[in-house]
C-alpha positions in Angstrom: -152.9 -36.2 -105.9 -149.4 -36.8 -105.2 -148.7 -38.6 -102.1 -148.5 -37.2 -98.6 -144.9 -35.4 -97.8 -144.4 -34.1 -101.3 -144.7 -30.4 -101.1 -147.5 -28.8 -103.6 -147.3 -24.9 -102.0 -144.8 -23.0 -100.3 -145.6 -20.6 -97.9 -143.6 -17.4 -96.8 -142.3 -14.0 -98.1 -138.6 -14.4 -98.0 -138.2 -15.3 -94.6 -139.0 -18.4 -92.9 -140.0 -20.7 -95.6 -142.2 -23.9 -95.7 -143.4 -26.1 -98.0 -146.9 -27.7 -97.4 -148.0 -30.7 -99.1 -151.6 -31.7 -100.5 -152.9 -32.7 -97.3 -152.0 -29.7 -95.2 -148.8 -31.0 -93.6 -145.4 -29.0 -93.2 -143.0 -31.1 -94.9 -140.1 -29.1 -95.2 -139.2 -25.7 -93.2 -136.1 -23.3 -93.7 -134.8 -20.6 -92.0 -133.9 -17.8 -92.0 -134.5 -17.9 -95.5 -135.6 -20.2 -98.4 -131.9 -21.5 -99.0 -131.2 -21.2 -95.5 -130.9 -24.0 -92.6 -133.2 -26.9 -92.9 -135.7 -27.1 -89.6 -137.8 -30.0 -91.2 -135.7 -31.8 -94.0 -137.4 -34.8 -95.4 -135.1 -36.9 -97.6 -136.2 -36.7 -101.4 -135.9 -40.7 -101.8 -138.6 -41.2 -99.0 -140.9 -38.3 -100.5 -140.9 -40.0 -104.0 -141.5 -43.5 -102.5 -144.3 -42.2 -99.9 -142.4 -43.5 -96.8 -141.6 -40.4 -94.9 -142.0 -40.8 -91.2 -145.1 -39.0 -90.0 -143.1 -37.7 -87.1 -140.6 -35.8 -89.8 -143.1 -33.0 -90.2 -145.9 -31.0 -88.8 -149.0 -33.1 -89.0 -152.5 -31.8 -88.3 -154.9 -34.6 -87.3 -158.6 -34.2 -86.7 -161.0 -36.3 -84.5 -164.7 -36.4 -85.7 -167.3 -37.1 -83.2 -164.9 -38.7 -80.6 -163.1 -40.8 -83.0 -159.5 -41.5 -83.3 -157.4 -38.6 -84.7 -156.8 -38.9 -88.1 -154.4 -37.0 -90.7 -155.9 -35.5 -93.7 -154.6 -37.8 -96.2 -157.2 -40.1 -95.0 -160.2 -38.0 -95.5 -162.8 -38.6 -98.2 -161.7 -35.5 -100.2 -159.2 -32.7 -99.9 -158.7 -29.5 -101.7 -155.9 -26.7 -101.6 -155.6 -23.2 -102.7 -153.9 -20.1 -101.9 -155.9 -17.3 -100.3 -156.3 -14.8 -103.4 -153.1 -12.8 -104.0 -151.2 -14.3 -101.3 -148.6 -17.1 -100.3 -151.1 -18.0 -97.4 -152.0 -21.8 -98.3 -155.8 -23.0 -97.1 -156.2 -27.0 -97.3 -159.8 -28.1 -96.8 -160.5 -32.0 -95.9 -164.1 -33.6 -95.6 -164.7 -36.4 -93.3 -168.2 -37.4 -93.9 -170.1 -34.7 -93.1 -167.4 -32.8 -91.2 -165.3 -30.4 -92.9 -162.0 -28.9 -91.6 -159.9 -25.7 -93.3 -156.1 -25.6 -92.5 -154.6 -22.3 -93.0 -151.0 -21.8 -93.2 -149.1 -18.2 -93.2 -145.4 -17.1 -92.3 -144.5 -13.6 -91.4 -140.7 -13.1 -90.4 -139.4 -16.2 -88.5 -143.2 -17.1 -87.4 -145.0 -19.8 -88.9 -148.9 -19.9 -88.1 -151.7 -22.5 -88.3 -155.4 -21.6 -88.2 -158.4 -23.9 -88.4 -161.9 -22.9 -89.7 -163.0 -23.0 -85.7 -160.9 -20.1 -85.1 -158.3 -22.2 -83.1 -154.6 -21.1 -83.7 -151.5 -22.0 -83.0 -147.8 -20.6 -84.0 -144.0 -21.3 -83.7 -141.1 -18.8 -83.7 -137.7 -20.0 -84.9 -136.1 -16.6 -84.0 -132.5 -17.1 -83.4 -131.2 -20.9 -83.1 -134.1 -23.5 -82.9 -134.1 -25.5 -79.6 -136.5 -27.0 -77.1 -138.3 -23.4 -76.7 -139.0 -23.6 -80.3 -142.4 -25.3 -79.7 -145.7 -24.7 -81.0 -147.9 -22.2 -78.9 -151.6 -22.1 -78.9 -152.8 -18.6 -79.0 -155.7 -17.8 -81.5 -155.1 -14.0 -81.3 -151.3 -14.2 -82.4 -152.0 -16.9 -85.2 -154.9 -14.8 -86.8 -152.5 -11.8 -86.3 -149.8 -13.4 -88.5 -152.1 -14.9 -91.0 -153.4 -11.0 -91.6 -150.2 -9.6 -91.7 -148.9 -12.0 -94.4 -151.9 -11.4 -96.4 -151.6 -7.6 -96.3 -147.6 -7.9 -97.1 -148.5 -10.3 -100.1 -151.0 -8.0 -101.5 -149.3 -4.8 -101.1 -146.3 -6.2 -102.8 -148.2 -7.7 -105.8 -149.9 -4.5 -106.1 -146.4 -3.1 -107.1 -146.1 -5.6 -110.2 -146.1 -4.3 -113.7 -149.3 -5.4 -115.1 -149.8 -7.4 -118.2 -151.5 -5.8 -121.2 -155.2 -5.2 -121.3 -155.8 -8.1 -123.7 -154.5 -10.4 -121.4 -157.1 -13.0 -120.4 -158.1 -13.8 -116.9 -156.1 -17.3 -116.9 -152.8 -15.6 -117.9 -153.3 -12.8 -115.1 -153.6 -15.5 -112.6 -150.7 -17.6 -113.9 -148.6 -14.2 -113.6 -149.7 -13.3 -110.1 -148.9 -17.0 -108.8 -145.5 -17.2 -110.6 -144.6 -13.5 -108.8 -145.5 -14.6 -105.7 -143.9 -18.1 -106.0 -140.8 -16.1 -106.7 -141.2 -13.9 -103.7 -141.5 -17.0 -101.6 -138.6 -18.5 -102.8 -136.3 -15.4 -102.8 -134.7 -14.4 -99.6 -135.9 -10.8 -98.9 -132.5 -9.6 -97.2 -129.7 -11.6 -99.2 -131.6 -12.1 -102.5 -130.5 -15.7 -102.4 -133.1 -17.5 -104.8 -133.9 -21.3 -103.9 -135.1 -23.4 -106.6 -137.7 -25.2 -104.3 -138.5 -25.6 -100.9 -137.2 -29.3 -100.7 -134.3 -31.3 -99.8 -131.8 -30.9 -102.5 -133.4 -28.1 -104.4 -133.3 -25.7 -101.3 -130.1 -24.2 -102.8 -129.1 -21.5 -105.4 -128.3 -22.5 -109.1 -127.3 -19.5 -111.0 -129.3 -20.3 -113.9 -132.5 -20.4 -111.9 -131.5 -17.4 -109.9 -130.5 -15.7 -112.8 -134.1 -16.1 -114.8 -135.7 -14.9 -111.6 -134.0 -11.8 -111.5 -134.7 -11.3 -115.3 -138.4 -12.1 -114.3 -138.4 -9.6 -111.6 -137.1 -7.1 -113.9 -139.7 -7.5 -116.4 -142.2 -7.2 -114.1 -141.1 -3.9 -112.5 -139.4 -5.3 -109.5 -136.1 -3.5 -109.9 -135.0 -3.7 -106.3 -135.5 -7.5 -106.3 -133.6 -7.8 -109.3 -130.9 -6.0 -108.1 -130.9 -8.0 -104.8 -130.9 -11.5 -106.5 -128.0 -10.4 -108.9 -125.8 -8.9 -106.5 -126.2 -12.4 -104.4 -124.9 -13.8 -107.8 -122.2 -11.6 -108.6 -120.8 -12.5 -105.3 -120.5 -16.3 -106.0 -117.2 -18.2 -107.1 -119.2 -19.4 -109.9 -116.0 -21.7 -111.2 -116.4 -23.6 -107.7 -119.7 -25.4 -108.0 -123.0 -25.9 -109.5 -125.1 -24.6 -106.4 -124.5 -22.7 -103.4 -126.3 -22.3 -99.8 -128.2 -19.1 -98.8 -124.8 -17.7 -97.3 -123.2 -18.0 -100.8 -120.8 -21.1 -99.5 -120.4 -23.5 -102.4 -122.4 -27.1 -102.2 -119.9 -30.2 -103.0 -121.0 -32.9 -105.4 -121.7 -31.3 -108.8 -119.2 -29.6 -110.6 -119.5 -25.9 -112.0 -122.2 -25.4 -114.9 -120.9 -24.2 -118.4 -123.9 -21.6 -118.4 -123.8 -20.2 -115.2 -121.7 -17.1 -116.1 -123.9 -16.5 -118.9 -127.2 -16.2 -116.7 -125.3 -13.8 -114.5 -124.4 -11.6 -117.4 -127.9 -11.3 -118.6 -129.3 -10.9 -115.1 -126.7 -8.0 -114.5 -127.9 -6.3 -117.5 -131.4 -6.3 -116.8 -130.8 -5.2 -113.1 -128.7 -2.5 -114.4 -125.3 -3.5 -112.7 -121.8 -4.2 -114.2 -121.7 -7.9 -115.3 -119.0 -10.7 -113.9 -116.0 -12.2 -115.6 -116.7 -14.9 -118.3 -115.5 -18.2 -117.5 -114.9 -21.3 -119.5 -117.9 -23.3 -120.8 -116.2 -26.2 -122.9 -116.1 -29.6 -121.0 -118.8 -28.9 -118.4 -122.1 -29.9 -117.6 -125.2 -28.2 -119.3 -128.3 -27.6 -117.7 -129.2 -31.3 -117.9 -126.5 -31.7 -115.2 -124.8 -35.0 -116.6 -121.3 -35.5 -118.0 -119.3 -32.7 -119.1 -119.2 -31.9 -123.0 -119.7 -29.2 -125.5 -123.3 -28.5 -125.2 -125.5 -26.3 -127.1 -127.2 -24.5 -123.9 -123.5 -23.6 -122.6 -122.3 -22.1 -126.0 -125.7 -20.1 -126.2 -125.2 -18.9 -122.8 -121.9 -17.6 -123.4 -122.3 -16.4 -126.8 -122.3 -12.9 -125.6 -119.7 -12.9 -122.8 -117.3 -14.7 -125.4 -118.8 -14.5 -128.5 -115.7 -15.2 -130.7 -115.1 -18.3 -128.9 -118.7 -19.6 -129.0 -119.4 -18.6 -132.7 -117.9 -21.3 -134.6 -120.4 -23.6 -132.4 -123.5 -21.9 -133.0 -122.9 -21.0 -136.6 -125.4 -22.9 -138.4 -122.6 -23.2 -141.4 -120.1 -25.2 -139.1 -122.1 -28.3 -139.2 -119.3 -30.8 -138.7 -118.1 -29.4 -135.5 -121.0 -27.4 -134.6 -124.7 -27.8 -133.6 -126.5 -27.4 -136.7 -128.2 -29.8 -138.8 -130.8 -29.8 -141.5 -133.5 -30.2 -139.1 -132.2 -27.8 -136.5 -129.7 -27.4 -133.3 -128.8 -30.4 -131.6 -127.6 -30.8 -127.9 -123.9 -31.7 -128.4 -121.4 -30.2 -130.8 -120.8 -32.6 -133.7 -123.3 -35.2 -132.8 -126.3 -35.2 -134.9 -127.5 -38.2 -132.7 -127.5 -36.0 -129.7 -131.0 -35.0 -130.7 -132.7 -31.4 -130.9 -132.6 -29.6 -127.8 -135.0 -27.1 -126.5 -132.3 -25.0 -125.0 -132.0 -23.4 -128.7 -134.6 -21.3 -127.3 -132.0 -19.6 -125.2 -130.6 -18.1 -128.6 -133.9 -16.1 -128.9 -134.6 -15.2 -125.3 -132.6 -14.3 -123.5 -129.3 -15.1 -125.3 -130.3 -13.1 -128.5 -128.4 -14.4 -131.7 -130.3 -13.4 -134.7 -128.5 -15.2 -137.2 -129.7 -18.5 -135.8 -133.4 -17.6 -135.4 -134.2 -19.8 -138.5 -132.6 -22.8 -137.0 -134.1 -22.0 -133.8 -137.5 -22.0 -135.3 -137.3 -25.0 -136.9 -135.9 -26.6 -133.5 -138.6 -25.4 -131.5 -141.3 -26.1 -134.0 -140.4 -29.8 -134.4 -140.3 -30.4 -130.5 -143.7 -28.5 -130.1 -145.2 -31.0 -132.7 -144.3 -33.7 -129.8 -145.7 -32.0 -127.2 -147.9 -33.9 -124.4 -151.0 -32.7 -122.7 -148.9 -31.4 -120.2 -145.6 -29.7 -122.1 -142.4 -31.1 -123.5 -139.3 -32.9 -122.4 -136.0 -31.1 -122.5 -134.8 -32.4 -125.9 -135.1 -35.6 -128.4 -132.2 -37.2 -126.5 -133.8 -37.0 -123.0 -134.6 -40.4 -122.0 -137.9 -40.0 -120.1 -141.1 -39.3 -120.9 -142.4 -37.1 -118.3 -142.8 -33.5 -119.3 -140.8 -30.6 -117.8 -142.0 -27.3 -117.1 -138.8 -25.2 -117.3 -138.4 -26.0 -121.1 -142.2 -25.8 -121.8 -142.3 -22.4 -120.4 -138.8 -21.4 -122.3 -139.8 -22.8 -125.5 -143.1 -20.6 -125.1 -141.3 -17.6 -124.7 -139.0 -17.9 -127.6 -141.7 -18.9 -130.0 -143.7 -16.0 -128.5 -140.8 -13.5 -129.5 -140.4 -15.1 -133.0 -144.1 -14.5 -133.5 -145.4 -17.9 -133.3 -148.3 -17.2 -131.2 -150.5 -19.9 -131.4 -147.6 -22.5 -130.7 -146.7 -20.4 -127.6 -150.1 -20.3 -126.2 -150.6 -24.0 -126.9 -147.6 -24.7 -124.5 -148.9 -22.2 -121.9 -152.0 -24.1 -122.0 -150.0 -27.2 -121.3 -148.3 -25.3 -118.6 -152.2 -24.5 -116.9 -152.9 -28.1 -117.1 -149.8 -29.2 -115.1 -150.3 -26.6 -112.4 -151.7 -27.9 -109.2 -155.0 -26.4 -108.4 -153.5 -23.9 -106.4 -151.6 -22.8 -109.4 -148.0 -24.0 -108.6 -145.8 -25.3 -111.3 -143.9 -28.6 -110.8 -140.4 -29.2 -111.9 -142.1 -32.4 -113.6 -145.3 -34.4 -113.9 -146.6 -37.7 -114.7 -147.0 -37.7 -118.5 -150.4 -39.7 -118.0 -151.9 -38.1 -115.3 -150.4 -34.5 -114.7 -149.4 -35.4 -111.1 -146.6 -33.9 -109.8 -143.5 -36.0 -109.5 -141.0 -33.7 -108.2 -140.5 -30.5 -106.6 -143.7 -28.3 -106.3 -143.2 -25.3 -107.0 -140.3 -24.7 -108.9 -138.7 -21.3 -109.3 -137.5 -21.8 -112.7 -140.6 -22.6 -114.5 -142.4 -19.6 -112.7 -139.7 -17.5 -113.7 -140.0 -18.4 -117.5 -143.7 -18.3 -117.4 -143.7 -14.6 -116.3 -141.3 -13.5 -119.0 -143.7 -15.6 -121.7 -146.6 -13.9 -120.6 -145.3 -10.4 -120.6 -143.8 -11.2 -124.0 -147.0 -12.4 -125.2 -149.2 -9.2 -123.6 -146.4 -6.5 -123.0 
């Protein structure tokens, strides 16, 4: 299990949003939406190191037989699940023979905590938080918040376009959890999609949000897809890589070369006019490192500025393009940059049929090296830990290419990498499968929806 204060579940339905760690602690809290102001904001470096101050969150403690009050991470065992069909989280801890359950739910601007003894507390963050934003002990109000959140989530989930009748139970569970995760991380009013409920991730990246819009549209949530896309169309994509929930650009990272392409496909899926094309040369790609001429950016812009990107993605233009005998590499004219899983984007959603043979070779070669928990972004990636979004987008495109066995194998990796509650992390430890970064992350959940709909339409 991950250390305390690293989130493993998200609570909310597009309003007040809370990240809950594996031990029932509230470790991140945002208002008025998932990409909004931080009310609890723990530094990423301290989360990774396991050195977060216990006072920097909401920590339930239990006293057994009059003993000292202890946090749940000191329990003999802990388990965590979502209540079925909801974003309501239940964490159960055992201290010897004693057993305690903590349930969290969010409704509008209110967060409730309910115990198995029927005791409840709740907190409201209406308006600016201040001295009056304190926990209030009221069992009836807490129970009402939990009940309302359950009804709302289940009604929303009932609107989803179901998977085909041949879909197995595990696929339906992953589909529903992915949709509910996207609901939790999407502002119900503005359409701003936060990548994750965590410091450094509670921003809107156009690629993550664009994929969420595609997933909403594919699952039959057209109003949500349009809301997300309208938010994206209102951004100054040339200003930065990420944006706040109010649309303001966030300094520190330059504009990404794939942003406009993701907004174009999102607009097409939502039935809205696309935004303008933007330069993609000499820009960072999804790996967010140094600027360059990258495969992911070329593919993302192949529809908007086809004549300009075609010489690079043309398999015959090997000296200055991405093509090699083995497949498509990350950086133009640099065979040593390694095969790139973003080649999958040339099948779905930026379809380039002339490249399908090269893409197939690329993806099958990368899939051969998969770990028990998925794949790394590409051969040139420096780390060994598998990443869930590349694993899921590779499964989507392999399924579209008719490589069903390999696609199912990658989805099996996703299932092993998911938390017991079904949340997909950004990445996991290659040996243990324990989350090592933001959990859940919107991007792999969106690709999981798309892959599952490709396999069982």
